[in-house]
C-alpha positions as CSV (number, residue, x, y, z in Angstrom):
1,M,86.2,111.3,112.6
2,P,87.3,113.4,116.1
3,G,90.9,113.4,116.6
4,R,91.7,112.3,113.3
5,R,95.1,113.9,111.5
6,G,95.3,113.5,107.6
7,G,98.2,111.2,107.7
8,D,97.2,109.3,110.7
9,A,97.5,105.6,109.5
10,V,96.1,104.1,112.5
11,S,92.6,105.5,112.4
12,L,92.5,103.7,109.0
13,V,90.7,100.3,108.4
14,N,93.5,97.6,108.6
15,A,93.7,95.4,105.9
16,A,96.3,92.4,105.1
17,A,97.9,90.8,102.1
18,D,100.1,87.7,101.0
19,I,102.9,88.7,98.5
20,I,104.6,86.6,96.6
21,V,107.7,88.1,94.6
22,E,109.4,86.2,91.6
23,G,112.5,87.0,90.2
24,H,116.5,87.2,91.3
25,V,115.1,88.0,94.8
26,Q,116.9,85.5,96.8
27,G,120.7,85.7,98.1
28,V,120.7,89.4,97.3
29,G,119.2,91.0,100.6
30,Y,115.8,91.2,99.8
31,R,114.2,90.0,102.6
32,N,116.2,92.5,104.7
33,Y,115.2,95.1,102.4
34,V,111.3,94.1,102.8
35,Q,111.5,93.8,106.8
36,R,113.1,97.6,106.7
37,R,110.5,98.8,104.3
38,G,107.6,97.1,106.3
39,E,109.1,98.7,109.6
40,L,109.7,102.1,107.8
41,A,106.0,102.0,106.8
42,G,104.6,100.9,110.3
43,L,103.1,97.4,108.9
44,V,103.4,94.2,110.7
45,G,103.9,90.7,109.3
46,Y,107.0,88.6,108.3
47,V,109.0,87.7,105.2
48,M,110.7,84.4,104.3
49,N,112.3,82.8,101.3
50,L,110.5,79.8,99.6
51,K,112.0,76.6,98.6
52,D,111.4,77.4,94.7
53,G,113.4,80.8,94.8
54,R,110.7,83.1,95.4
55,V,110.1,85.4,98.4
56,R,106.9,85.6,100.3
57,A,105.5,88.3,102.5
58,R,102.5,88.4,104.8
59,V,101.8,92.0,105.9
60,E,99.0,93.7,108.0
61,G,98.3,97.6,108.2
62,P,96.1,100.3,106.3
63,R,95.5,99.4,102.9
64,P,96.6,102.6,101.3
65,V,100.2,102.0,103.1
66,I,100.3,98.1,101.8
67,E,99.9,99.4,98.2
68,E,102.7,101.8,98.7
69,F,104.8,98.9,100.2
70,V,104.1,96.7,97.4
71,R,105.3,99.4,94.9
72,A,108.5,99.3,96.7
73,L,108.9,95.7,96.5
74,E,108.6,96.0,92.8
75,K,111.4,98.0,92.7
76,G,113.6,95.9,95.3
77,P,117.1,96.3,96.5
78,P,119.9,97.0,93.9
79,L,121.2,93.4,93.5
80,S,117.8,92.3,93.0
81,N,115.7,91.8,89.6
82,V,112.1,91.4,90.5
83,A,109.8,89.8,87.9
84,T,106.5,89.7,89.2
85,V,104.7,90.6,92.5
86,T,101.4,89.0,93.4
87,V,98.9,90.4,95.8
88,R,96.1,88.5,97.5
89,W,94.1,90.6,99.6
90,L,93.1,88.9,103.1
91,P,91.2,89.9,106.4
92,P,93.6,90.8,108.9
93,T,94.4,88.8,111.8
94,N,95.8,91.2,114.3
95,R,98.4,88.5,115.4
96,F,101.8,90.2,114.4
97,V,103.3,92.8,116.5
98,G,106.5,93.3,114.5
99,F,108.0,92.6,111.1
100,D,110.0,89.6,111.2
101,I,112.3,87.5,108.8
102,R,111.3,84.1,108.9
103,Y,114.3,81.5,108.2
104,S,113.3,78.1,106.9
105,S,115.1,74.8,107.5
106,F,116.2,74.4,103.8
107,E,118.5,77.5,104.1
108,A,122.2,76.5,103.6
């Protein structure tokens, strides 16, 4: 490709993933960790707690970057204990402009 640099993620085909994280991932700064990692990686999307104790992230960006992001989610922040991370690949929607934390009405 003309003008493409080796690590130029923008020129790669975009992908999207719906990621569910299970384990001790609520009340330990996990959403902030996910948001920070997503922003640093140049991904867009959101992260939110689910009522059943899991965390959901919806991200869009280059697939290799998302795959690296998922590896970071498997580790999590120091106080977390990640049991499983499930990734479902989707077509990108291109509707996200940043990486947000979504808050639900069930939170105390």
